[in-house]
Every structure is written in C-alpha cells, then in structure tokens.
NUVO-343997 format. One record per atom (N, C-alpha, C): residue number from 1; residue in three letters; atom name; x, y, z. Coordinates in Angstrom, 3 decimals. Example, Ala and Ser with C-alpha at 12.3 -4.5 7.8 and 13.67 -1.06 7.14 Angstrom:
# residues 2
LOFI; 1; ALA; N; 13.190; -5.690; 7.800
LOFI; 1; ALA; CA; 12.300; -4.500; 7.800
LOFI; 1; ALA; C; 13.200; -3.300; 7.800
LOFI; 2; SER; N; 12.850; -2.250; 7.080
LOFI; 2; SER; CA; 13.670; -1.060; 7.140
LOFI; 2; SER; C; 12.900; 0.030; 7.870
This chain:
# residues 149
LOFI; 1; MET; N; 123.992; 65.899; 82.905
LOFI; 1; MET; CA; 122.605; 65.839; 83.305
LOFI; 1; MET; C; 122.498; 65.687; 84.829
LOFI; 2; LEU; N; 123.397; 64.861; 85.391
LOFI; 2; LEU; CA; 123.408; 64.653; 86.833
LOFI; 2; LEU; C; 123.697; 65.959; 87.575
LOFI; 3; ALA; N; 124.625; 66.761; 87.067
LOFI; 3; ALA; CA; 124.969; 68.033; 87.703
LOFI; 3; ALA; C; 123.779; 68.989; 87.709
LOFI; 4; VAL; N; 123.037; 69.036; 86.599
LOFI; 4; VAL; CA; 121.855; 69.899; 86.522
LOFI; 4; VAL; C; 120.818; 69.445; 87.546
LOFI; 5; GLY; N; 120.598; 68.143; 87.666
LOFI; 5; GLY; CA; 119.641; 67.605; 88.635
LOFI; 5; GLY; C; 120.035; 67.919; 90.060
LOFI; 6; ILE; N; 121.327; 67.767; 90.383
LOFI; 6; ILE; CA; 121.809; 68.072; 91.742
LOFI; 6; ILE; C; 121.682; 69.566; 92.011
LOFI; 7; GLY; N; 122.035; 70.393; 91.034
LOFI; 7; GLY; CA; 121.932; 71.846; 91.198
LOFI; 7; GLY; C; 120.501; 72.291; 91.422
LOFI; 8; ALA; N; 119.571; 71.750; 90.646
LOFI; 8; ALA; CA; 118.152; 72.096; 90.802
LOFI; 8; ALA; C; 117.636; 71.641; 92.161
LOFI; 9; ASN; N; 118.012; 70.436; 92.579
LOFI; 9; ASN; CA; 117.585; 69.917; 93.875
LOFI; 9; ASN; C; 118.120; 70.781; 95.011
LOFI; 10; THR; N; 119.375; 71.206; 94.911
LOFI; 10; THR; CA; 119.981; 72.063; 95.930
LOFI; 10; THR; C; 119.265; 73.413; 95.996
LOFI; 11; ALA; N; 118.963; 73.985; 94.839
LOFI; 11; ALA; CA; 118.269; 75.283; 94.807
LOFI; 11; ALA; C; 116.884; 75.176; 95.427
LOFI; 12; ILE; N; 116.152; 74.141; 95.084
LOFI; 12; ILE; CA; 114.807; 73.966; 95.638
LOFI; 12; ILE; C; 114.868; 73.759; 97.147
LOFI; 13; PHE; N; 115.805; 72.934; 97.614
LOFI; 13; PHE; CA; 115.920; 72.717; 99.050
LOFI; 13; PHE; C; 116.290; 73.993; 99.780
LOFI; 14; SER; N; 117.164; 74.817; 99.193
LOFI; 14; SER; CA; 117.553; 76.082; 99.825
LOFI; 14; SER; C; 116.340; 76.980; 100.033
LOFI; 15; VAL; N; 115.478; 77.044; 99.036
LOFI; 15; VAL; CA; 114.268; 77.865; 99.156
LOFI; 15; VAL; C; 113.329; 77.285; 100.201
LOFI; 16; VAL; N; 113.092; 75.981; 100.162
LOFI; 16; VAL; CA; 112.203; 75.335; 101.135
LOFI; 16; VAL; C; 112.749; 75.512; 102.544
LOFI; 17; ASP; N; 114.054; 75.355; 102.712
LOFI; 17; ASP; CA; 114.672; 75.517; 104.026
LOFI; 17; ASP; C; 114.486; 76.940; 104.546
LOFI; 18; ALA; N; 114.745; 77.930; 103.702
LOFI; 18; ALA; CA; 114.646; 79.326; 104.128
LOFI; 18; ALA; C; 113.212; 79.750; 104.412
LOFI; 19; VAL; N; 112.248; 79.229; 103.639
LOFI; 19; VAL; CA; 110.862; 79.683; 103.756
LOFI; 19; VAL; C; 110.036; 78.830; 104.714
LOFI; 20; LEU; N; 110.217; 77.524; 104.683
LOFI; 20; LEU; CA; 109.333; 76.637; 105.438
LOFI; 20; LEU; C; 109.947; 75.990; 106.672
LOFI; 21; LEU; N; 111.212; 75.662; 106.641
LOFI; 21; LEU; CA; 111.789; 74.865; 107.717
LOFI; 21; LEU; C; 112.387; 75.678; 108.860
LOFI; 22; ARG; N; 112.956; 76.815; 108.558
LOFI; 22; ARG; CA; 113.561; 77.632; 109.611
LOFI; 22; ARG; C; 112.469; 78.363; 110.384
LOFI; 23; PRO; N; 112.611; 78.439; 111.692
LOFI; 23; PRO; CA; 111.601; 79.171; 112.464
LOFI; 23; PRO; C; 111.680; 80.673; 112.176
LOFI; 24; LEU; N; 110.567; 81.342; 112.368
LOFI; 24; LEU; CA; 110.540; 82.793; 112.196
LOFI; 24; LEU; C; 111.476; 83.430; 113.216
LOFI; 25; PRO; N; 112.099; 84.552; 112.891
LOFI; 25; PRO; CA; 113.060; 85.179; 113.796
LOFI; 25; PRO; C; 112.405; 86.040; 114.877
LOFI; 26; TYR; N; 111.369; 85.501; 115.510
LOFI; 26; TYR; CA; 110.659; 86.213; 116.561
LOFI; 26; TYR; C; 110.554; 85.317; 117.784
LOFI; 27; PRO; N; 110.375; 85.911; 118.969
LOFI; 27; PRO; CA; 110.160; 85.083; 120.152
LOFI; 27; PRO; C; 108.854; 84.290; 120.015
LOFI; 28; ASP; N; 108.862; 83.029; 120.392
LOFI; 28; ASP; CA; 107.673; 82.158; 120.352
LOFI; 28; ASP; C; 106.953; 82.193; 119.001
LOFI; 29; PRO; N; 107.633; 81.892; 117.904
LOFI; 29; PRO; CA; 106.969; 81.973; 116.595
LOFI; 29; PRO; C; 105.803; 81.001; 116.459
LOFI; 30; ASP; N; 105.797; 79.926; 117.243
LOFI; 30; ASP; CA; 104.698; 78.965; 117.169
LOFI; 30; ASP; C; 103.426; 79.502; 117.810
LOFI; 31; ARG; N; 103.514; 80.648; 118.466
LOFI; 31; ARG; CA; 102.342; 81.255; 119.105
LOFI; 31; ARG; C; 101.765; 82.399; 118.286
LOFI; 32; LEU; N; 102.347; 82.694; 117.122
LOFI; 32; LEU; CA; 101.851; 83.768; 116.265
LOFI; 32; LEU; C; 100.799; 83.229; 115.309
LOFI; 33; VAL; N; 99.693; 83.949; 115.170
LOFI; 33; VAL; CA; 98.644; 83.584; 114.220
LOFI; 33; VAL; C; 98.230; 84.828; 113.443
LOFI; 34; VAL; N; 97.661; 84.612; 112.274
LOFI; 34; VAL; CA; 97.136; 85.695; 111.452
LOFI; 34; VAL; C; 95.625; 85.533; 111.389
LOFI; 35; ILE; N; 94.907; 86.622; 111.646
LOFI; 35; ILE; CA; 93.451; 86.612; 111.575
LOFI; 35; ILE; C; 93.048; 87.504; 110.406
LOFI; 36; GLN; N; 92.247; 86.965; 109.508
LOFI; 36; GLN; CA; 91.745; 87.728; 108.374
LOFI; 36; GLN; C; 90.276; 87.416; 108.178
LOFI; 37; ASP; N; 89.579; 88.337; 107.540
LOFI; 37; ASP; CA; 88.216; 88.071; 107.095
LOFI; 37; ASP; C; 88.287; 87.520; 105.683
LOFI; 38; ASN; N; 87.489; 86.556; 105.394
LOFI; 38; ASN; CA; 87.417; 86.010; 104.041
LOFI; 38; ASN; C; 86.083; 86.394; 103.421
LOFI; 39; TYR; N; 86.156; 87.189; 102.384
LOFI; 39; TYR; CA; 84.979; 87.589; 101.626
LOFI; 39; TYR; C; 85.077; 86.969; 100.249
LOFI; 40; ASP; N; 84.072; 87.176; 99.442
LOFI; 40; ASP; CA; 84.087; 86.667; 98.070
LOFI; 40; ASP; C; 85.232; 87.254; 97.253
LOFI; 41; PHE; N; 85.754; 88.397; 97.683
LOFI; 41; PHE; CA; 86.804; 89.072; 96.933
LOFI; 41; PHE; C; 88.195; 88.726; 97.428
LOFI; 42; GLY; N; 88.340; 87.757; 98.329
LOFI; 42; GLY; CA; 89.651; 87.362; 98.833
LOFI; 42; GLY; C; 89.839; 87.761; 100.278
LOFI; 43; ASN; N; 91.039; 87.607; 100.758
LOFI; 43; ASN; CA; 91.347; 87.922; 102.154
LOFI; 43; ASN; C; 91.468; 89.428; 102.354
LOFI; 44; THR; N; 90.920; 89.912; 103.437
LOFI; 44; THR; CA; 91.064; 91.316; 103.802
LOFI; 44; THR; C; 91.425; 91.380; 105.269
LOFI; 45; GLY; N; 92.005; 92.476; 105.679
LOFI; 45; GLY; CA; 92.325; 92.659; 107.081
LOFI; 45; GLY; C; 91.070; 92.907; 107.893
LOFI; 46; ILE; N; 91.235; 92.878; 109.197
LOFI; 46; ILE; CA; 90.081; 93.124; 110.065
LOFI; 46; ILE; C; 89.871; 94.631; 110.221
LOFI; 47; SER; N; 88.655; 95.030; 110.523
LOFI; 47; SER; CA; 88.339; 96.438; 110.716
LOFI; 47; SER; C; 88.816; 96.885; 112.096
LOFI; 48; TYR; N; 88.830; 98.192; 112.323
LOFI; 48; TYR; CA; 89.260; 98.722; 113.621
LOFI; 48; TYR; C; 88.346; 98.242; 114.755
LOFI; 49; PRO; N; 87.006; 98.263; 114.598
LOFI; 49; PRO; CA; 86.157; 97.710; 115.663
LOFI; 49; PRO; C; 86.422; 96.213; 115.913
LOFI; 50; GLN; N; 86.691; 95.453; 114.838
LOFI; 50; GLN; CA; 87.018; 94.036; 115.026
LOFI; 50; GLN; C; 88.328; 93.889; 115.786
LOFI; 51; TYR; N; 89.307; 94.732; 115.464
LOFI; 51; TYR; CA; 90.585; 94.711; 116.178
LOFI; 51; TYR; C; 90.365; 94.957; 117.664
LOFI; 52; LEU; N; 89.572; 95.975; 118.004
LOFI; 52; LEU; CA; 89.307; 96.264; 119.422
LOFI; 52; LEU; C; 88.607; 95.089; 120.102
LOFI; 53; PHE; N; 87.699; 94.422; 119.385
LOFI; 53; PHE; CA; 87.020; 93.255; 119.934
LOFI; 53; PHE; C; 88.021; 92.140; 120.224
LOFI; 54; TRP; N; 88.868; 91.804; 119.240
LOFI; 54; TRP; CA; 89.853; 90.738; 119.429
LOFI; 54; TRP; C; 90.847; 91.102; 120.522
LOFI; 55; LYS; N; 91.216; 92.364; 120.608
LOFI; 55; LYS; CA; 92.178; 92.818; 121.620
LOFI; 55; LYS; C; 91.627; 92.603; 123.031
LOFI; 56; ASP; N; 90.313; 92.688; 123.183
LOFI; 56; ASP; CA; 89.682; 92.478; 124.492
LOFI; 56; ASP; C; 89.555; 90.999; 124.862
LOFI; 57; GLN; N; 89.853; 90.108; 123.952
LOFI; 57; GLN; CA; 89.712; 88.667; 124.195
LOFI; 57; GLN; C; 90.967; 88.114; 124.871
LOFI; 58; ARG; N; 91.277; 88.584; 126.067
LOFI; 58; ARG; CA; 92.496; 88.201; 126.781
LOFI; 58; ARG; C; 92.525; 86.731; 127.175
LOFI; 59; GLN; N; 91.368; 86.070; 127.256
LOFI; 59; GLN; CA; 91.368; 84.645; 127.581
LOFI; 59; GLN; C; 91.813; 83.814; 126.378
LOFI; 60; ILE; N; 91.822; 84.428; 125.173
LOFI; 60; ILE; CA; 92.230; 83.721; 123.957
LOFI; 60; ILE; C; 93.632; 84.140; 123.521
LOFI; 61; PHE; N; 93.895; 85.444; 123.515
LOFI; 61; PHE; CA; 95.151; 85.976; 122.983
LOFI; 61; PHE; C; 95.910; 86.746; 124.055
LOFI; 62; ASP; N; 97.235; 86.595; 124.064
LOFI; 62; ASP; CA; 98.077; 87.425; 124.918
LOFI; 62; ASP; C; 98.122; 88.849; 124.374
LOFI; 63; HIS; N; 98.286; 88.967; 123.064
LOFI; 63; HIS; CA; 98.344; 90.263; 122.378
LOFI; 63; HIS; C; 97.663; 90.123; 121.025
LOFI; 64; VAL; N; 97.103; 91.208; 120.565
LOFI; 64; VAL; CA; 96.591; 91.283; 119.200
LOFI; 64; VAL; C; 97.206; 92.530; 118.590
LOFI; 65; VAL; N; 97.859; 92.357; 117.449
LOFI; 65; VAL; CA; 98.471; 93.494; 116.764
LOFI; 65; VAL; C; 97.904; 93.580; 115.359
LOFI; 66; THR; N; 97.976; 94.762; 114.793
LOFI; 66; THR; CA; 97.511; 94.954; 113.423
LOFI; 66; THR; C; 98.660; 95.470; 112.568
LOFI; 67; LEU; N; 98.620; 95.091; 111.328
LOFI; 67; LEU; CA; 99.567; 95.561; 110.320
LOFI; 67; LEU; C; 98.760; 95.839; 109.069
LOFI; 68; ARG; N; 98.895; 97.030; 108.529
LOFI; 68; ARG; CA; 98.158; 97.356; 107.307
LOFI; 68; ARG; C; 99.033; 98.210; 106.398
LOFI; 69; ALA; N; 99.258; 97.717; 105.201
LOFI; 69; ALA; CA; 100.096; 98.423; 104.232
LOFI; 69; ALA; C; 99.322; 99.573; 103.606
LOFI; 70; GLY; N; 100.032; 100.587; 103.239
LOFI; 70; GLY; CA; 99.439; 101.728; 102.574
LOFI; 70; GLY; C; 100.497; 102.508; 101.822
LOFI; 71; VAL; N; 100.111; 103.630; 101.303
LOFI; 71; VAL; CA; 101.031; 104.558; 100.650
LOFI; 71; VAL; C; 100.694; 105.947; 101.170
LOFI; 72; ALA; N; 101.678; 106.829; 101.151
LOFI; 72; ALA; CA; 101.449; 108.195; 101.610
LOFI; 72; ALA; C; 102.329; 109.152; 100.838
LOFI; 73; PRO; N; 101.784; 110.300; 100.478
LOFI; 73; PRO; CA; 102.641; 111.323; 99.889
LOFI; 73; PRO; C; 103.439; 112.010; 100.998
LOFI; 74; LEU; N; 104.755; 112.058; 100.836
LOFI; 74; LEU; CA; 105.650; 112.737; 101.770
LOFI; 74; LEU; C; 106.002; 114.083; 101.173
LOFI; 75; THR; N; 105.751; 115.159; 101.926
LOFI; 75; THR; CA; 106.103; 116.501; 101.465
LOFI; 75; THR; C; 106.947; 117.168; 102.541
LOFI; 76; GLY; N; 107.556; 118.280; 102.188
LOFI; 76; GLY; CA; 108.348; 119.023; 103.156
LOFI; 76; GLY; C; 109.768; 118.496; 103.301
LOFI; 77; GLN; N; 110.172; 117.520; 102.500
LOFI; 77; GLN; CA; 111.530; 116.964; 102.548
LOFI; 77; GLN; C; 112.142; 117.018; 101.155
LOFI; 78; GLY; N; 112.090; 118.162; 100.509
LOFI; 78; GLY; CA; 112.541; 118.253; 99.123
LOFI; 78; GLY; C; 111.370; 117.982; 98.197
LOFI; 79; GLU; N; 111.627; 117.285; 97.119
LOFI; 79; GLU; CA; 110.574; 116.962; 96.162
LOFI; 79; GLU; C; 109.545; 116.028; 96.804
LOFI; 80; PRO; N; 108.242; 116.309; 96.611
LOFI; 80; PRO; CA; 107.227; 115.377; 97.131
LOFI; 80; PRO; C; 107.402; 113.998; 96.498
LOFI; 81; GLU; N; 107.152; 112.963; 97.281
LOFI; 81; GLU; CA; 107.253; 111.602; 96.758
LOFI; 81; GLU; C; 106.252; 110.700; 97.454
LOFI; 82; GLN; N; 105.865; 109.677; 96.762
LOFI; 82; GLN; CA; 104.949; 108.669; 97.298
LOFI; 82; GLN; C; 105.799; 107.606; 97.993
LOFI; 83; ILE; N; 105.494; 107.308; 99.265
LOFI; 83; ILE; CA; 106.274; 106.305; 99.988
LOFI; 83; ILE; C; 105.344; 105.195; 100.480
LOFI; 84; ASN; N; 105.896; 104.019; 100.661
LOFI; 84; ASN; CA; 105.143; 102.906; 101.232
LOFI; 84; ASN; C; 105.101; 103.066; 102.740
LOFI; 85; THR; N; 103.956; 102.731; 103.310
LOFI; 85; THR; CA; 103.795; 102.830; 104.763
LOFI; 85; THR; C; 103.275; 101.501; 105.304
LOFI; 86; LEU; N; 103.429; 101.323; 106.581
LOFI; 86; LEU; CA; 102.863; 100.177; 107.276
LOFI; 86; LEU; C; 102.288; 100.706; 108.582
LOFI; 87; ASN; N; 100.964; 100.711; 108.673
LOFI; 87; ASN; CA; 100.300; 101.152; 109.896
LOFI; 87; ASN; C; 100.242; 99.960; 110.845
LOFI; 88; VAL; N; 100.749; 100.157; 112.055
LOFI; 88; VAL; CA; 100.820; 99.061; 113.023
LOFI; 88; VAL; C; 100.235; 99.501; 114.354
LOFI; 89; SER; N; 99.804; 98.530; 115.140
LOFI; 89; SER; CA; 99.322; 98.831; 116.480
LOFI; 89; SER; C; 100.511; 99.043; 117.416
LOFI; 90; ALA; N; 100.247; 99.650; 118.551
LOFI; 90; ALA; CA; 101.304; 100.105; 119.457
LOFI; 90; ALA; C; 102.245; 99.007; 119.931
LOFI; 91; ASP; N; 101.747; 97.809; 120.202
LOFI; 91; ASP; CA; 102.628; 96.779; 120.752
LOFI; 91; ASP; C; 103.168; 95.813; 119.702
LOFI; 92; SER; N; 103.084; 96.173; 118.432
LOFI; 92; SER; CA; 103.583; 95.298; 117.366
LOFI; 92; SER; C; 105.059; 94.961; 117.547
LOFI; 93; PHE; N; 105.868; 95.946; 117.859
LOFI; 93; PHE; CA; 107.309; 95.713; 117.980
LOFI; 93; PHE; C; 107.640; 94.912; 119.234
LOFI; 94; THR; N; 106.887; 95.127; 120.294
LOFI; 94; THR; CA; 107.092; 94.349; 121.512
LOFI; 94; THR; C; 106.785; 92.877; 121.257
LOFI; 95; VAL; N; 105.680; 92.597; 120.590
LOFI; 95; VAL; CA; 105.284; 91.215; 120.286
LOFI; 95; VAL; C; 106.330; 90.539; 119.406
LOFI; 96; LEU; N; 106.877; 91.274; 118.442
LOFI; 96; LEU; CA; 107.866; 90.698; 117.540
LOFI; 96; LEU; C; 109.278; 90.705; 118.123
LOFI; 97; GLY; N; 109.436; 91.308; 119.300
LOFI; 97; GLY; CA; 110.733; 91.292; 119.971
LOFI; 97; GLY; C; 111.784; 92.169; 119.318
LOFI; 98; VAL; N; 111.361; 93.278; 118.714
LOFI; 98; VAL; CA; 112.307; 94.194; 118.075
LOFI; 98; VAL; C; 112.155; 95.582; 118.691
LOFI; 99; SER; N; 113.192; 96.390; 118.558
LOFI; 99; SER; CA; 113.135; 97.757; 119.063
LOFI; 99; SER; C; 113.833; 98.679; 118.066
LOFI; 100; PRO; N; 113.485; 99.953; 118.093
LOFI; 100; PRO; CA; 114.087; 100.894; 117.137
LOFI; 100; PRO; C; 115.579; 101.105; 117.413
LOFI; 101; LEU; N; 116.325; 101.430; 116.355
LOFI; 101; LEU; CA; 117.742; 101.751; 116.507
LOFI; 101; LEU; C; 117.928; 103.089; 117.212
LOFI; 102; ALA; N; 116.997; 103.996; 116.992
LOFI; 102; ALA; CA; 117.044; 105.318; 117.615
LOFI; 102; ALA; C; 115.613; 105.699; 117.990
LOFI; 103; GLY; N; 115.473; 106.529; 118.978
LOFI; 103; GLY; CA; 114.137; 106.942; 119.404
LOFI; 103; GLY; C; 113.471; 105.875; 120.252
LOFI; 104; ARG; N; 112.161; 105.810; 120.153
LOFI; 104; ARG; CA; 111.380; 104.891; 120.979
LOFI; 104; ARG; C; 110.329; 104.194; 120.144
LOFI; 105; GLY; N; 109.709; 103.186; 120.734
LOFI; 105; GLY; CA; 108.588; 102.515; 120.087
LOFI; 105; GLY; C; 107.316; 103.320; 120.276
LOFI; 106; PHE; N; 106.220; 102.762; 119.818
LOFI; 106; PHE; CA; 104.930; 103.432; 119.939
LOFI; 106; PHE; C; 104.361; 103.236; 121.337
LOFI; 107; LEU; N; 103.612; 104.221; 121.807
LOFI; 107; LEU; CA; 102.974; 104.168; 123.115
LOFI; 107; LEU; C; 101.497; 103.800; 122.952
LOFI; 108; PRO; N; 100.904; 103.121; 123.933
LOFI; 108; PRO; CA; 99.484; 102.749; 123.829
LOFI; 108; PRO; C; 98.556; 103.937; 123.584
LOFI; 109; GLU; N; 98.863; 105.083; 124.167
LOFI; 109; GLU; CA; 97.993; 106.252; 123.983
LOFI; 109; GLU; C; 98.093; 106.848; 122.579
LOFI; 110; GLU; N; 99.063; 106.402; 121.780
LOFI; 110; GLU; CA; 99.187; 106.870; 120.408
LOFI; 110; GLU; C; 98.423; 105.989; 119.421
LOFI; 111; GLU; N; 97.826; 104.921; 119.920
LOFI; 111; GLU; CA; 97.166; 103.956; 119.056
LOFI; 111; GLU; C; 95.757; 104.352; 118.586
LOFI; 112; PRO; N; 94.908; 104.943; 119.417
LOFI; 112; PRO; CA; 93.542; 105.238; 118.945
LOFI; 112; PRO; C; 93.553; 106.104; 117.687
LOFI; 113; ARG; N; 92.536; 105.924; 116.879
LOFI; 113; ARG; CA; 92.470; 106.647; 115.605
LOFI; 113; ARG; C; 92.433; 108.153; 115.767
LOFI; 114; ASN; N; 91.960; 108.644; 116.902
LOFI; 114; ASN; CA; 91.882; 110.092; 117.095
LOFI; 114; ASN; C; 93.145; 110.660; 117.740
LOFI; 115; ALA; N; 94.163; 109.837; 117.985
LOFI; 115; ALA; CA; 95.416; 110.305; 118.578
LOFI; 115; ALA; C; 96.285; 110.969; 117.513
LOFI; 116; ASN; N; 97.232; 111.783; 117.975
LOFI; 116; ASN; CA; 98.180; 112.379; 117.035
LOFI; 116; ASN; C; 99.030; 111.269; 116.419
LOFI; 117; PRO; N; 99.176; 111.265; 115.100
LOFI; 117; PRO; CA; 99.945; 110.185; 114.458
LOFI; 117; PRO; C; 101.435; 110.294; 114.768
LOFI; 118; VAL; N; 102.071; 109.145; 114.885
LOFI; 118; VAL; CA; 103.502; 109.047; 115.150
LOFI; 118; VAL; C; 104.089; 108.131; 114.085
LOFI; 119; ALA; N; 105.278; 108.451; 113.607
LOFI; 119; ALA; CA; 105.914; 107.646; 112.559
LOFI; 119; ALA; C; 107.245; 107.092; 113.053
LOFI; 120; MET; N; 107.575; 105.927; 112.523
LOFI; 120; MET; CA; 108.879; 105.318; 112.734
LOFI; 120; MET; C; 109.444; 105.042; 111.350
LOFI; 121; LEU; N; 110.704; 105.381; 111.143
LOFI; 121; LEU; CA; 111.317; 105.212; 109.835
LOFI; 121; LEU; C; 112.055; 103.891; 109.747
LOFI; 122; THR; N; 112.066; 103.303; 108.552
LOFI; 122; THR; CA; 112.917; 102.136; 108.352
LOFI; 122; THR; C; 114.359; 102.619; 108.250
LOFI; 123; GLU; N; 115.286; 101.726; 108.530
LOFI; 123; GLU; CA; 116.694; 102.113; 108.462
LOFI; 123; GLU; C; 117.108; 102.572; 107.065
LOFI; 124; PRO; N; 116.718; 101.857; 105.991
LOFI; 124; PRO; CA; 117.101; 102.351; 104.657
LOFI; 124; PRO; C; 116.520; 103.744; 104.341
LOFI; 125; PHE; N; 115.276; 103.995; 104.755
LOFI; 125; PHE; CA; 114.666; 105.306; 104.524
LOFI; 125; PHE; C; 115.407; 106.370; 105.326
LOFI; 126; TRP; N; 115.748; 106.073; 106.568
LOFI; 126; TRP; CA; 116.489; 106.987; 107.443
LOFI; 126; TRP; C; 117.841; 107.328; 106.813
LOFI; 127; ARG; N; 118.508; 106.330; 106.267
LOFI; 127; ARG; CA; 119.806; 106.560; 105.629
LOFI; 127; ARG; C; 119.664; 107.410; 104.371
LOFI; 128; SER; N; 118.718; 107.025; 103.498
LOFI; 128; SER; CA; 118.620; 107.690; 102.196
LOFI; 128; SER; C; 118.035; 109.101; 102.279
LOFI; 129; HIS; N; 117.106; 109.335; 103.193
LOFI; 129; HIS; CA; 116.452; 110.639; 103.256
LOFI; 129; HIS; C; 117.011; 111.568; 104.336
LOFI; 130; PHE; N; 117.617; 111.000; 105.367
LOFI; 130; PHE; CA; 118.100; 111.817; 106.481
LOFI; 130; PHE; C; 119.567; 111.565; 106.806
LOFI; 131; HIS; N; 120.252; 110.828; 105.949
LOFI; 131; HIS; CA; 121.692; 110.570; 106.072
LOFI; 131; HIS; C; 122.075; 110.040; 107.458
LOFI; 132; SER; N; 121.220; 109.182; 108.017
LOFI; 132; SER; CA; 121.432; 108.525; 109.319
LOFI; 132; SER; C; 121.600; 109.517; 110.470
LOFI; 133; SER; N; 121.057; 110.698; 110.312
LOFI; 133; SER; CA; 121.185; 111.715; 111.352
LOFI; 133; SER; C; 120.298; 111.400; 112.548
LOFI; 134; PRO; N; 120.881; 111.304; 113.746
LOFI; 134; PRO; CA; 120.054; 111.057; 114.929
LOFI; 134; PRO; C; 119.167; 112.248; 115.289
LOFI; 135; SER; N; 119.440; 113.415; 114.714
LOFI; 135; SER; CA; 118.634; 114.600; 115.037
LOFI; 135; SER; C; 117.228; 114.531; 114.453
LOFI; 136; VAL; N; 116.963; 113.564; 113.577
LOFI; 136; VAL; CA; 115.630; 113.439; 112.986
LOFI; 136; VAL; C; 114.613; 112.929; 114.012
LOFI; 137; VAL; N; 115.078; 112.279; 115.076
LOFI; 137; VAL; CA; 114.173; 111.771; 116.111
LOFI; 137; VAL; C; 113.432; 112.949; 116.737
LOFI; 138; GLY; N; 112.105; 112.866; 116.725
LOFI; 138; GLY; CA; 111.274; 113.929; 117.286
LOFI; 138; GLY; C; 110.868; 114.990; 116.278
LOFI; 139; GLU; N; 111.429; 114.969; 115.081
LOFI; 139; GLU; CA; 111.062; 115.935; 114.050
LOFI; 139; GLU; C; 109.718; 115.557; 113.437
LOFI; 140; LYS; N; 109.053; 116.527; 112.819
LOFI; 140; LYS; CA; 107.763; 116.290; 112.172
LOFI; 140; LYS; C; 107.954; 115.935; 110.713
LOFI; 141; LEU; N; 107.152; 114.960; 110.262
LOFI; 141; LEU; CA; 107.068; 114.607; 108.848
LOFI; 141; LEU; C; 105.675; 114.978; 108.369
LOFI; 142; ILE; N; 105.583; 115.412; 107.142
LOFI; 142; ILE; CA; 104.266; 115.746; 106.594
LOFI; 142; ILE; C; 103.847; 114.610; 105.666
LOFI; 143; LEU; N; 102.916; 113.799; 106.155
LOFI; 143; LEU; CA; 102.387; 112.663; 105.409
LOFI; 143; LEU; C; 100.878; 112.773; 105.363
LOFI; 144; ALA; N; 100.295; 112.324; 104.271
LOFI; 144; ALA; CA; 98.853; 112.171; 104.178
LOFI; 144; ALA; C; 98.620; 110.692; 103.886
LOFI; 145; THR; N; 98.170; 109.948; 104.856
LOFI; 145; THR; CA; 98.023; 108.508; 104.703
LOFI; 145; THR; C; 96.876; 108.173; 103.769
LOFI; 146; VAL; N; 97.180; 107.339; 102.797
LOFI; 146; VAL; CA; 96.195; 106.818; 101.868
LOFI; 146; VAL; C; 96.345; 105.307; 101.920
LOFI; 147; LEU; N; 95.394; 104.622; 102.530
LOFI; 147; LEU; CA; 95.486; 103.169; 102.674
LOFI; 147; LEU; C; 95.150; 102.490; 101.362
LOFI; 148; THR; N; 95.889; 101.405; 101.088
LOFI; 148; THR; CA; 95.583; 100.637; 99.879
LOFI; 148; THR; C; 94.349; 99.802; 100.140
LOFI; 149; PRO; N; 93.570; 99.532; 99.104
LOFI; 149; PRO; CA; 92.348; 98.728; 99.309
LOFI; 149; PRO; C; 92.666; 97.300; 99.682
C-alpha cells in the first residue's frame, strides 16, 4: 500500500512540476499574457480590429501577437488532405524567441489580411510530406484556410 501511495504521489508531483512549476521555455515568460473576450458562450479570441487596437497600445504592451487555430485542405501534394493550421501574427516567433530551421520568419508586410499569404511548416510536417528537403523553401502550397469557430 505504501508503494502505491509513493508512486501516485511521485506521478502527481511530476505532472505539477512539468505544468505549473517550471518556467515556460520562452524569454521573459513572466511578461507573457493572454487576452481573450469572454462571452456567454465561453472564451473566444480577439477580432482583427481588436488586435490592431491592442497592437497600437505601446504604452501597455511591448508586443501583441495573435494565434488562431484552424484547418485547411491541402491540395497539389498528392492526395488532398485536411491539415491543422495555426494563423499567427508576424512577430510571434520573435516574441517567443524561436526561429525557423530553414527559410525565414514572417515579415510585417505579410501580416495584413489583404497581403499574400505565407506559410511556415512544422518540422514533422516537413519531414513527412517533403522528406526534409531544403528545396521546399519558397515553393507554393495550395491551401484554403477554414478557421475553426
């Protein structure tokens, strides 16, 4: 019985340590905040006009970034498939202190909604769909973005 109690306590502490006690793996994690709208239907992300408003509040925030999950049908790469997407603002990677393994990050002029869309692949997707080929940088992907509600 004692062994089961010690094992359960160790497992719970491991989860608490990994999720709550260790700092986030980003520069200045204590300066990161999440802004959401709260409606009767739960938390939702901010709208694009709200994002532009918050982004202009330089006396409050150093940077404001957006992250929005979605799905998109990918065509032109063999069989069409539905893939998960994450739409982000241009300086998201700079704020989080990460950079792409190949290619470049997003540019500010690529951020407005009327700009030509630019994609960045995750490493697992790059490996599985493009066999880690560096020649994929700069190639066109055919996606139709469908944002999740």
